[in-house]
Structure formats: structure tokens, C-alpha cells
N, C-alpha and C positions, 0 to 999 in steps of 0.2 A: 624286287630285283632292279637295279640300273646298270647303264655302263660303268663300266671301272673308272675311277680316277687315275687309273696308271697309263690310259689310251692317251697314245700322243699323235696330232693331226700333222699332216702335211698340206703345204701351199706351194704348188710350181707352175710358171706360166705356162706350161704345158697341159696342165690339167683340166679338171670341170667342176664346176660346182655341183653338177648332179653328182657325184661320185661319192663314195663312202668316206674315204677322206683320212681313215683313222686305224691305229694299231693298236694293241695293247702291250704294252712295252713288259717284256718277259713272257708272253704267252707262247705257247709250245709250235703255233703256225707260222706260215711265213709272211712277212711284212710285204702284203702288196699295196700299200700306200703311198711307197717312193715311185712309183711309178705314174706314166702320164693316165694311161686307160684303165677303168675297171678290168678286173683280173675274170669275173663273171657278171653277168647283166642279162636282162629279158624282162618280158612281161607274163611270165607263167609262174611265179611265185605262188606255191599252195598250200593250204594251211591243214597239218595232220587233223586226220578223224577225229581224235579224242584228247588231243595233248595242245593248250593254246599257245604253248611256247616254240613248238615245233612248225619249220618249213621246209617245204622242197622247193629247190630251184629246179624245176622238171628237166631243162634243157642244158644246165650249165653244171648240175652234178655238184656232189659233194667229197670232200675231201679232208684230212687229218690238216694239211697244211692252210686250210681256210679259217681256224681257228684263232682266234683272237682279231680279225680283220673286223671291220666295221661294214653294215649293209646300210645302203639309203634306201628306204622303202618309199618312193615317192609319191605313189598313187594306187588306189585299187578301192571298188567300192565297198565299203563296211571294214576298210583296212583303218588302220592309224598310221600315217604317215608320220617319218622319222627316222632317225637312227638309232640301228641295234647292234649290238655285238654279238657275234657269233663265241658261243661258250663250249661248245660240244658238238660231236657230228655222231651218224651213227652207220653212214655209208649211203644213207637215202636223204636222211632229215640233217638239218641244221638245228641246232637247240638254242634259241636267241634269249638275250638277259631279262627278255620280260613278253607278254604276250602282244602280238601288233593287231591279231583278229582273234575273233569265236573258233573256237577248235570244231573243224567240220565246215568253214565258211567254203561255200563251192565257188566264189568270184576269186580269180587271181589278182597278184597286185605286180607292179612295174617296181624293179631293182636295180641297183648296181652295188656290187662289194669290191673293194679296193680302188685304187687310182686316188691321186692328189686331187685337192682343190685347186681353182683357177684364181682365184680371189683371196685375199686377207680378208675381206669383210664378210665371206663366207665363215669364218670362225665365230662372227657373234654369234649365227644360230647354235652353235655347241657350247660354245665357252662359259655362256651366263650361267650354265645347269650343272657343270663340272669342275673340280679342280684340278684341271688337266692341261698339257702344254701343247705349244705348235711350234713348228720349224717352217720358214719360207724361204724357199729356195731363191737364189742369186736370181734377178733380173727387174724389169721395171713395171710396177702394178697400178695402172692407173684408175682412179674412180669414173665410175659412170652413173652413179646417183647419188644424192645425200642423205637417202637412207642407210643407216646401218644395217648390214646384211650383204647379200650375195651382190659385188661391185660397187659397193659403197665403204661408209668408215667403219673403222672394226671397233668395238665395242668389248672389252674385259672385265673379268670380275674377279671373285676370289680365286686365290691361290694359282690365277694362269701364269703362264710363262711363254713367251712368247721370244722366238731367239731366231735369226736371220743367217743364213750360211752360204757360201758359195757354191761349192760342189759337195763337200763333203759334212755331213753334220758335224760343228764343236770347231771347224776352220777358221771362225771368227769374221768371215765374208758379209758385207752388207749390201741387201736386196733394197731398191726404193720403192717406196709406195708414194705415187704423184697425188695430187687433188683434180691433175686435169683440169675441164672447164667448169668444174664442180664449184660452187661457194657457200659461205656458212657454213662449214664443217671444221670439226675438230679430228684429223684423221685417224688418231687414237685415243679412247677415253675409257677412264676406267668409271665403270659406272655403280659399283657396291665396292662397301669395306666391310670386312670382319673380322674379328679378333682373332690373333693368332694364324691370319693368312695375308699372306703377301700378294700382289701381283707383280710380273717382273718383265720386264722387255728388254732385250738386247740387241744388238749388231743390225741397225736398219737406220736409213735415212730417208725421213720424211720432208718431201716438196709440198710446198705449200701453190707452188705456182705464179705467185703473187696473184693469187684470187682473193677476193673482197671476203672480211671475216673469215678466212681461213687459217686455223690454229695446228700446231704440231701435234703435241702429244700433252695428256692432262691427265694427273695420275692423284690418288687421294692422299693426303698428309697421313703420314706414318702406317700407311697399306699400300703404297706404290713405289716401286724403285726401276730407274733405267739405267741402264748401262753402254759404253759405246754408240749411242744413237745421236746422229746429226739432224737438225732442222734446218731448212733453208728456204727461204722465199714465203716466210709465215708471216701474220700479225703477231702472233706470240708463239716462238719455237716451243719452249716449256712453259706449263704454266699447271696452276691449281694445287701448290704445296707439296707436290710430290719429292722423293728426292732423287738426284739426278748425277751420276759418279762417270766421269771421262766422258762428256757430251760436249757436243759441239753446236754453237749455232751462230747461222751465218745470212747476211742479207734479208734478217727479220725486222719487223719495226721494234718488239723488244727480242730479246735473243732469251732470257730466263726472266718469267714473270712470276712472283710469288712463289718462290720453291726454296728448296735446300740444295746446294749445290756443292759438288767436290770436285777438284783436279778437273775444272770444265773451261772451256773457251768460247767467249763469243768475240767475231768482228764482223765489222762492216754492217751494222745494226743501227738501228735508233739508238736505244740504250742497250747495252750490254747484259748488265744485271738488276732488274728491278726487285728489291729485297727486303718488302716492308716488315718480314718476322724472321722467316728461316736465316740461318746463317748459312754465308759461303765461306768454303775453305779452299785456299792452295788453287784459286780461279784466275783466270785471265780474262781482261776485257781490253781489246785492242782496235783502233781505228773506227770506232764507232761514232756516228754523227753528234751525239747527245751525251748522256752519262757514261762511264765507265760503270759504277756501283752506283744506284740511287736507291733510296727509302723515302718515298715521300709522306708516309702517313706518320704524323706528328706522335701517334701512341705507340709506333712500333719500337721494336728494341733490335731492330736488325746488327749482324756483326761480318764482319769480315776478318779474317786471318789468312798470313799468308798469300795476298792477293796481290794482281799485277793490274793496275790502269796504264796505258800508254795510248799516246796519240789520239784519245778521245774530245770530241769537239767542245764538252764542255768539263764539268767537274771530274777528276778521275775518281773521288768517293765522295757523294751527297748521303749520310746516312741522316735522317732526321731524328730529333729527339735524343733518346739513350743508344746512340750509336756508339758501338765497339770497334775499333781497328786496331790491329797487331800485327807487326811485321809486313805490313803491306810496303807496295812500292808503288809510287805516282810519278810519271815522267812523262813531260811532253804534252801533257791534258791544254784543253783551249780555254779552261776555268782554274777552280783552284784544284791542288793537289786532294787537299782533305778540307770537307766544309761537313759540320755539324752545328746545328742554330741552337741546340738546346741539351746541354748534361752528355755531351759528347767524349769519350776517350780515345786518344791515340797512344800508342804505346808500342815504340821502336818502328816509326814510320817513317819512310825514306823518301826523298823528292827531289825531283831535278828537272829543269826547264819547263816547268809550267807557267802558266800566265800567272798565278798568283800562285801563295804556298798552303797558306790555313786561313781559315774563317770559323772559328770554333766559338760556341755559345758561352755565356758567363758562368754558368756551371760547369763546363767540361775542364778537362785538362790534357796536356800534352806531354808525355813523359819520353825521354831519351830522344827525340827527333834526330833524323840523320838526312844532314843536308850535302846532298852529294854534288860534286864539280864538273863529273863526266859521267856519259850514259853506262848504266850498268850491266846491261845485255850483251850476250855474244853477237848476236844478228835480229833484232827484233823484227826488222822489214822482212825479214824470210821466217817469222817464226820462230826463232830460237831464242827464246827467252831464259838460258842459262845466264849463272850469274859469270861476268868477265871477270877479269884481273886487273882491268884498269885503274889506274891511279886515281883518287876521288870517284870513283866507277864503284864496279864491281869490288875493288880493293878494301874501299871504305865500308862495305857492309861485312865483307870477311874480316875486317879488324875489330867489330864490334860485337855484341851479345845477339846481332839479327838474325832470326831462324832459319837459316839456309836449306832445310830439311824439307822444304814442299814440294 
């Protein structure tokens, strides 16, 4: 037997990485994982004389409230350290999901039951083996080591769900995980991919602290997704072909690098979106020093639909080879509004105030271009990219077949 895949782990700034850290969702006991300190602890955990899955916390005692909580057995001669689920109790002994030592073992072990973890990295030690989830409570968690695990970056795997919150689970608050002075790391990395299992990350801020070679989050293609995550001060905010929804990158060398992105936003980066393969849909790239949307791989087939590039230092859209751009808006960029050197497609693409308009290869075509004579946005400088009603601006878009549904 092993720990249930229904266990939910908890991280809080006031916790301890020596705590039990988890509770099985739906179990009959009381969830002690959402408190700072362990509910029970000691160095007197004793084995049953004849049953190797039963243990007695001598000084702590047992209760039906304990069922479903996780016990962290940290040390003990002839004991196997690890995390164990309490599946039952008889008034004297806990029954665990598996055996931590031989029945009748005379040596005792140290343990903690209940209490949250203190660092997101500690989840690495449990998530790789179970398709379980975890909540991270609001606060700032700063890395102290470059090694995944306690105090370090977080590695996630098959079916894991990592969700931040403010005060109550589900309130969509966003705790911060900062690289601090640690360099050469990716703060969250998906290390494995399995058919029909997704890793999912939601409601976090990842701060690279402008460290050397620090990336925000890397997820596996078709097996990893993030929602409402913000990456700041990283080399690459979002990377490695994962799918990102309603995410934000700011002050990164590349905001979104080699990803699939939907309804996401990049600003004050070097390049907003670098998309050699994956599609981007309804995304905004604003005030970046280089490209808004860029696919430099000549063999790529990147596409941008319903996207906005505004006030970027170079081209708004530069999609190499078979670049496909539809219902996009390019405004005030320092280079071309749209550029594709080979076989690109522009369909109903609008432009205004760029240094140049189009640079399309001989095999490309530009269908229904929309030349604007005014800014089409309500207030781009303050982040409002809704379409206005100005003549020659938003009104010109509203009078065409341009898709305003993004």
C-alpha cells in the first residue's frame, strides 16, 4: 500500500519542513496540516510487537481525529524514514499505509504528525511519487539552496496540482516564491510527463530577483499548464513548451519562451513572446525593448491570433517561415508592424504608428489589412487595451470583420 493520491499538502511561512505536511482529502479525521506546528511529535514512536504497519506514539497518544493525517518519521535505528498516512487507529496504535520497521523493533523513532511545510521546495520530496496536490499560503518564500527540495526550487511531476491562496483555499491569492541570492535555477520545473496526467500550477508569483540564469517556470508540452501565474525578474519567465493561461511576465529577458499562451501579458521585458512553435492566442506584448512576438526558428510554424503588440522597441510581430497572424493589432512599435520573411500569412491585421508597416516574404499574402489612423486602445499606457470608439482607431476595427471577441 502507499499514501493515497487524495492527500493534499500544505505550505505556510510559519510551518516546518519537518512537519507531516499533509492530510487525505475526505478522510474521517481532522486536518492538522493547515496549522503551523505539528499536532503530535516525539522521539518515542514504537512498533507493534506483531503487526509491522502499526505504531504507537507513546507520549502523544492516538485519536480518531488523527486518521488521514500524514506522519513524517524522520529518524530511528532500523526504521525507514519517510511520510506515512494514518489509515486507522485502535485507541493505542496508529495503522499506517505501509510498514516503517519490522514488527517488534525495540528501537524508537522520531516523528511529527500534522503541521504545514515551510518551503515550497519541500513538496519536491513528496510530489514526485504521488499524483497529489498542494496549497501554498500567502507570503514570500525565498530559496536558500539551488538543490530541489527543502529550501530549494520545486520539482513537480505527474498529476500534481500546486495552488496558491491568500487566507482561505480557493480565494485566488498569490504567494511569492523568490530566488533570493540563489542562481542557476528554474523556480518550478516539471520533471516528468505521463499520458493522461497533467501537472497544474495556479496563483503564484515567481521572482527571479535578477539572478544569473534564473528562470520562472518550465512545464512539459501537452502535460503541463499554469493559470494566473506571474513571473518577474527572470531570464525566461515561462518556458519549455508548457501551456499558460492568463499569465503575466514582467522585467524578464524573455517573457514567454517556447510556450503556448492564451490571454497572457508581457511587459518591460527584452522580448515579450518568443514562440518558435506554439500558438499564442489573445495575448498582449507591451513596452518591451525588443520584439513583441518573435519566432526566430526558420522551420517554425508559429501563429498569433487576436494578439496585440504595442510600443515595443523592435517589430511588433516577427514570425519566421510559415508565420500566421490573424486579427492582430500592432501599434507604436519601433520596427515593422508585421514581418515574416518566408510564406507568412496576415489576415485582418491592423496597424498604426509603427516605424514600418509590413515586411512579408515572396510567398506570403496579406489579406484585408486594416490601416488605422488613430490609437485604437482605451488607455494602453495604464494597461487598458480595450477597443475604443475613436474615428480611425477602434471605430475602424468595429466597422470591419475584425474579431473583437478576444
